[in-house]
N, C-alpha and C positions, 0 to 999 in steps of 0.2 A: 581482297584477292591476293593470289600468290604470284609476285613479280618474279620470283626465281624459277618458275616452271621452264625447264629446259626442253622445249617442244622437239628439238632435233634428236633427243635421245629416246623419243617415243617410237614404238613399232605398232603399225595398224595392220588390220587384216581386212581382206576384201574377197568375196567368193570368187570372183574372176581373176584377180591379179595376185592373190596370195598375200604373203607378208610384205609390207611396205614400210619405208621411212616416211617422216613427214614430208620431205622433199617430194617423194613419189606421189603421195596423196595430193599435195599441192599441184603437181604438174597434171595429174588426171583430171582434177577438178577444173583447172584452167582449160584444158583442152575441151572439156565437156561444155564449159561456158562459151568458148569461142567457136564451137560448132554451129551454133545459132545465136549470134550475137543479139539478134532483135527478140529472142525467146523471153518468156516471164519465168523467172527462177526463185526457188526458195532455197535457202541455205539454213540447215536446222542442226543444232547441237543439242543432245540430250544424253543424260546418264541415268542408269538404273543400276541397282545393286541386288545381290543375293547373299544371304548369310551362308557362311561355311561352317562345317561340323567341327567339333573338337576345340572350342574356343574358350573353354572355362565356364566358371559359374555366372559371372556377371558382365563380362566383356565378351562382345561379339567380334568376329573377323568376318569382313565382307568383301565380296568380289565387286569392284566397280567397273561398269562397261560404259565407255563413252562412244556415242555414235555420231558421225558427221553423215549428213544426207544432203546431197545437192539433187534437187528435183526440178525438171523442166516441165512445167504445168502443161498437162495433156500429152506429154511424151516420154514419161518415166524419168528414171533418175539412177543414181549410183549412191552406195553408201559404204562406209569404213568404219571399223571399231577398234577400240584400244581398251585393254583389260588390265586393271592393277588391283592389288589387294591392300586393304586398309584394316588395322586392327584398333582396338580400344574404342569400339562403338557400343555404347551402353544403352541407347533408347532409340525409338523410332524418330524423334526430333533430330538426334545426332545423325542418323542414317540419312534423313532427307537433306539435312544441312550438307552432309558430305557429297551427296549426289549433286546439289545444287552448286555448290562451290567448286566441285571438279568441272562442271560444265562452264561456269564462268571463268575460271582460271584458264581453261583451254581456249575459249572464245577470245579472251584478252590477249593471247599469244598468237593464235592461229589466223584470226581475221586480218590483222595488220600484214601478216605475211602474204596472205592470199591477195590482199589489195596491191601490195608491191609487186607480186608476180604478174598481175594483170597490166602493170604499167599504166594505169589510167584509162585502159580501154575496158573497163568493167561493164559487162551486161548488168541490166537492172535485176537485183535480187533482194528479196525480203530475208533478213536474217532473224531467226527465232531461237530462243533457248527453250527447250521442252522440259517441263519439270513433272516428275511422276507423283503429282498429288491431284486430288479431285474433290468434288462435293460428297462423294459417296465413299466412306472408308475412314480409317483412323486418322489419316493425314489431313482431313478437311479443315481441322483447326489451324493448320499452318499455312493455308493458301495465301492469305494476305501477306504474312511475313516473308515467304520465299519469293512471291511475285514482286513485292516492294524491293527485296534485295536485288533481283534481276533487273527491274527496271530503273532502280537507283544506280546501277552500273551502265545505264545507257542501252540496254537490250530489250527486245520485245519478249515478253514471257507467254507461253502457252501451257495451259494445264489440261488435265484429262476432262473430256474425252479427245481434245485437239492435240495433245501432247504425244502423238505417235512416235516421235524421235526417241523418247524415253521409255514410254509404256509398251511399244511393240518392238521397234527395231533394236535398241539396247538390250531390252529384256529378253529378246531371242538369243542373246550370246552371254548372258550372265551365268 
């Protein structure tokens, strides 16, 4: 993982709140969690990518979108997304690893800050990393690798069709 990720330099978007800093996202999530402290929550981080045109013969430029979803089971939720561009992606394997590592790097920086902001008054939530791979499609051979990468870093991994954070929410903004 990338310990040098400067989460405070990231900008996020939200349909309701517009462009936000990481601090703004943390505050909104904290307030949402504290509205119903006994609620059951999921905190989901997922990344999807889309190839950009004009990237040369053998190298691809991709747009990576990381989504953060906080869901109060039975009562809706909120989500935020960040977009960045990466070059020198040469294969599907590199693309899937770029997506997975982006989610892991973000989770490793964001989750401790969220816990700190909650000051130990944390409602119960399940933390999941959603990976855009599944049994059907070209990425099926990579499932064990990337799930192992996520679980080896201490997170719960979800793949398609359960990986809505990557497959639907992040994909919507690529």
